Structure formats: structure tokens, C-alpha cells
C-alpha positions in Angstrom: 95.8 115.8 73.9 93.2 118.4 74.9 91.1 121.0 72.7 92.6 124.2 74.1 96.1 122.6 73.5 95.5 120.9 69.8 94.1 124.2 69.1 97.7 125.7 70.3 99.5 123.3 68.9 97.7 123.9 65.4 97.7 127.2 65.2 101.0 127.7 66.4 103.3 125.7 65.5 105.6 125.3 62.2 104.3 122.9 60.4 107.4 120.6 60.6 106.6 120.8 64.5 103.3 120.5 64.4 104.0 117.1 62.1 107.0 116.1 64.1 104.8 116.3 67.4 102.0 114.7 66.3 103.5 111.8 65.1 105.1 111.7 68.2 102.0 111.6 70.8 100.0 108.8 68.6 103.3 106.8 68.7 103.0 107.1 72.6 99.6 106.5 72.9 100.4 103.4 71.0 103.0 102.4 73.2 101.0 103.0 76.4 97.9 101.0 75.2 100.4 98.0 74.4 101.9 98.7 77.8 98.2 98.4 79.2 97.1 95.2 77.2 100.6 93.7 78.9 99.9 94.9 82.1 96.1 93.3 82.1 97.7 90.2 80.5 99.8 89.9 83.7 97.1 90.4 85.9 94.9 88.0 84.0 98.0 85.6 85.2 99.3 86.2 88.6 95.2 85.9 89.4 95.1 82.4 87.2 97.8 81.8 89.9 96.7 83.1 93.1 93.6 81.1 92.6 95.6 77.4 91.3 98.1 78.1 94.7 95.1 78.5 97.1 92.7 75.8 95.7 95.7 73.3 95.9 95.3 70.2 98.2 97.0 71.2 101.9 100.1 69.1 101.4 102.1 68.1 104.4 105.7 66.7 105.2 106.9 64.8 107.3 110.5 64.3 107.9 111.1 61.0 109.6 115.6 60.7 110.4 116.8 57.1 110.8 119.1 56.8 113.4 121.9 53.9 112.5 123.8 52.9 115.9 
């Protein structure tokens, strides 16, 4: 919350509403940080996979079919 919004909340909301709002904001802030951490982890995992695939040796597969006559 920015300073003006926080001041309005602290001055004009009843105590129970203020506490509820601040607790919910803190919970949401933690949830957002957890989601961002998971996103960073997945991006690093994807980057590792891309690096691995990019540096694999090129494989050429030839299909030879036997002609049984």
C-alpha cells in the first residue's frame, strides 16, 4: 500500500476491518512472493533444458526397410 492509502485505512476504517485488511494484504504479499519464486525456479529449469537440448549432438535417423520377396 502506498502512504496515502495506508493513512486512509488507518484513520477511517474500524479496528476489525483495518486488522482484517492488513492481514489479508500481508497474506497476499507472501503468496505473491511464493508465486514469483516458483516462476523463477521454473524459468531456470526451462533455461537448463533449452541449453541441454541446444548442445546435444545432432542425430540422424535413417529408416531402412527390408524387402522380403
